[in-house]
C-alpha positions as CSV (number, residue, x, y, z in Angstrom):
1,M,74.6,-98.7,16.2
2,S,74.6,-95.5,18.3
3,S,71.5,-93.3,18.9
4,H,71.2,-89.7,19.7
5,S,68.4,-87.5,21.0
6,I,67.7,-84.5,18.8
7,Q,65.4,-81.6,18.9
8,I,64.5,-79.8,15.7
9,R,62.1,-77.0,15.0
10,I,60.3,-77.8,11.8
11,N,57.9,-75.3,10.3
12,G,57.7,-73.7,13.8
13,R,56.9,-76.9,15.6
14,V,59.4,-78.6,17.9
15,H,60.1,-82.3,17.1
16,Q,62.1,-84.4,19.6
17,A,63.3,-87.9,18.7
18,T,66.0,-90.4,19.2
19,V,67.6,-91.3,15.9
20,E,70.4,-93.5,14.7
21,S,73.6,-91.7,13.9
22,R,73.4,-92.5,10.2
23,L,69.8,-91.4,9.6
24,L,69.6,-88.8,6.8
25,L,67.8,-85.6,7.5
26,S,65.6,-86.3,4.4
27,D,64.5,-89.6,5.8
28,F,63.9,-88.1,9.3
29,L,61.7,-85.3,7.8
30,R,59.7,-87.7,5.6
31,D,59.5,-90.9,7.7
32,E,59.7,-89.7,11.3
33,A,58.2,-86.2,11.2
34,G,55.8,-86.7,8.3
35,Y,56.8,-83.9,6.0
36,T,56.4,-85.8,2.7
37,G,56.8,-82.6,0.6
38,V,60.6,-83.3,1.0
39,H,61.1,-85.4,-2.1
40,V,64.1,-87.8,-2.4
41,G,65.3,-88.3,-5.9
42,C,69.0,-89.1,-6.3
43,E,70.2,-89.4,-2.7
44,H,73.5,-87.8,-3.8
45,G,72.6,-84.1,-3.7
46,V,72.5,-83.8,-7.4
47,C,68.8,-83.4,-8.3
48,G,67.8,-80.8,-5.6
49,A,64.3,-82.4,-4.9
50,C,65.1,-82.7,-1.2
51,T,66.1,-79.1,-0.6
52,V,64.8,-77.5,2.7
53,I,65.8,-74.4,4.5
54,V,68.0,-75.0,7.6
55,D,68.6,-71.9,9.6
56,G,68.0,-69.7,6.6
57,Q,70.1,-71.6,4.1
58,A,68.9,-73.9,1.3
59,V,70.3,-77.3,2.1
60,R,70.1,-80.7,0.4
61,S,68.6,-82.8,3.2
62,C,69.9,-86.0,1.6
63,L,73.4,-84.8,2.3
64,M,72.8,-83.9,6.0
65,L,72.4,-86.3,8.9
66,A,69.4,-85.7,11.2
67,V,71.9,-85.4,14.2
68,Q,73.6,-82.5,12.4
69,A,70.2,-80.7,12.5
70,D,69.9,-80.9,16.2
71,G,69.0,-77.5,17.5
72,C,68.3,-76.1,14.1
73,S,65.2,-74.5,12.6
74,I,64.0,-76.1,9.4
75,T,61.4,-75.0,6.9
76,T,59.9,-77.5,4.4
77,V,57.6,-76.7,1.6
78,E,54.7,-77.5,3.9
79,G,55.7,-74.5,6.0
80,L,55.8,-71.8,3.4
81,A,52.2,-70.9,2.8
82,A,50.5,-68.6,5.3
83,A,48.1,-70.1,7.9
84,D,45.2,-68.7,5.9
85,G,46.3,-70.6,2.8
86,T,47.8,-67.7,1.0
87,L,50.7,-69.1,-1.1
88,H,54.3,-67.9,-0.7
89,P,55.3,-65.6,-3.6
90,V,57.5,-68.4,-5.0
91,Q,54.6,-70.9,-4.9
92,Q,52.3,-68.3,-6.5
93,A,54.7,-67.5,-9.3
94,L,55.1,-71.1,-10.2
95,R,51.4,-71.6,-10.1
96,D,50.8,-68.5,-12.2
97,T,53.3,-69.5,-14.9
98,H,52.6,-73.2,-15.0
99,G,56.1,-73.8,-13.7
100,L,55.5,-77.4,-12.8
101,Q,54.2,-80.6,-14.3
102,C,54.6,-83.8,-12.3
103,G,55.7,-81.7,-9.3
104,F,58.5,-84.0,-8.1
105,C,61.2,-81.4,-8.4
106,T,58.9,-78.5,-7.4
107,P,59.4,-78.5,-3.6
108,G,63.2,-78.3,-3.9
109,I,62.9,-75.5,-6.5
110,V,60.5,-73.6,-4.3
111,M,62.7,-73.9,-1.2
112,T,65.8,-72.8,-3.1
113,L,64.1,-69.7,-4.4
114,A,62.4,-69.0,-1.0
115,A,65.8,-69.2,0.8
116,L,67.3,-66.8,-1.7
117,R,64.4,-64.3,-1.3
118,E,64.8,-64.6,2.5
119,A,68.5,-63.7,2.2
120,Q,68.0,-61.0,-0.4
121,A,64.7,-59.2,-0.7
122,A,64.8,-58.8,-4.5
123,P,67.3,-61.1,-6.1
124,S,67.9,-60.6,-9.8
125,E,66.7,-63.0,-12.5
126,E,70.3,-64.0,-13.1
127,R,70.9,-64.7,-9.4
128,M,67.8,-66.9,-9.2
129,L,68.6,-68.8,-12.3
130,A,72.1,-69.4,-11.0
131,A,70.7,-70.7,-7.7
132,L,68.4,-73.1,-9.7
133,S,71.3,-74.5,-11.8
134,G,71.6,-77.3,-9.3
135,H,68.1,-78.6,-9.8
136,L,66.9,-81.2,-12.3
137,C,63.5,-81.2,-13.8
138,R,62.6,-84.0,-16.2
139,C,59.2,-82.8,-17.3
140,T,58.9,-79.1,-17.9
141,G,61.8,-78.1,-20.1
142,Y,62.3,-75.3,-17.6
143,Q,60.3,-72.7,-19.6
144,G,57.6,-72.3,-17.0
145,I,60.1,-72.3,-14.2
146,R,62.1,-69.6,-16.0
147,R,58.8,-67.6,-16.5
148,A,58.2,-67.9,-12.7
149,V,61.7,-66.5,-12.0
150,R,61.1,-63.6,-14.4
151,Q,57.8,-62.9,-12.6
152,L,59.6,-62.9,-9.2
153,A,62.3,-60.7,-10.6
154,G,59.8,-58.3,-12.2
155,T,61.4,-58.8,-15.6
156,P,59.0,-58.3,-18.5
157,A,58.3,-61.6,-20.2
158,E,58.7,-60.2,-23.7
159,S,62.2,-58.9,-23.0
160,A,63.7,-62.1,-21.7
161,H,64.9,-65.1,-23.7
162,E,64.1,-68.7,-22.8
């Protein structure tokens, strides 16, 4: 088994490690770096729970090897809130609209919407919903999540359909 030295900036902090070639980024983030907000559901890139932001792009960390992230900057859900505890606007919208239940899918949803908002200051409701189409939630029925998206888009609740 071959090993590689990597250096990754996670939530602004540099992490150096020697990892096996086949180690998934999701496993590195959780088990080696301690960022347990990265949830691993399907391990096939289908559910979206493991989504993180890699160099500005939402990425399924279960589909990327840790060695592929060498030299990259990664943001996990733990890195979104401000140092004073103020929630990121996506986190606040989900909180305001009760857009979560068990919370397993929540980090991936948050990271996908946060990456979209980084790339585009005011994405439309339609664009955000399209970005979330690759996320599975087994608890909420999506109504609270959709309300959060409407809040982020500034769409009046009474004018939208669930």
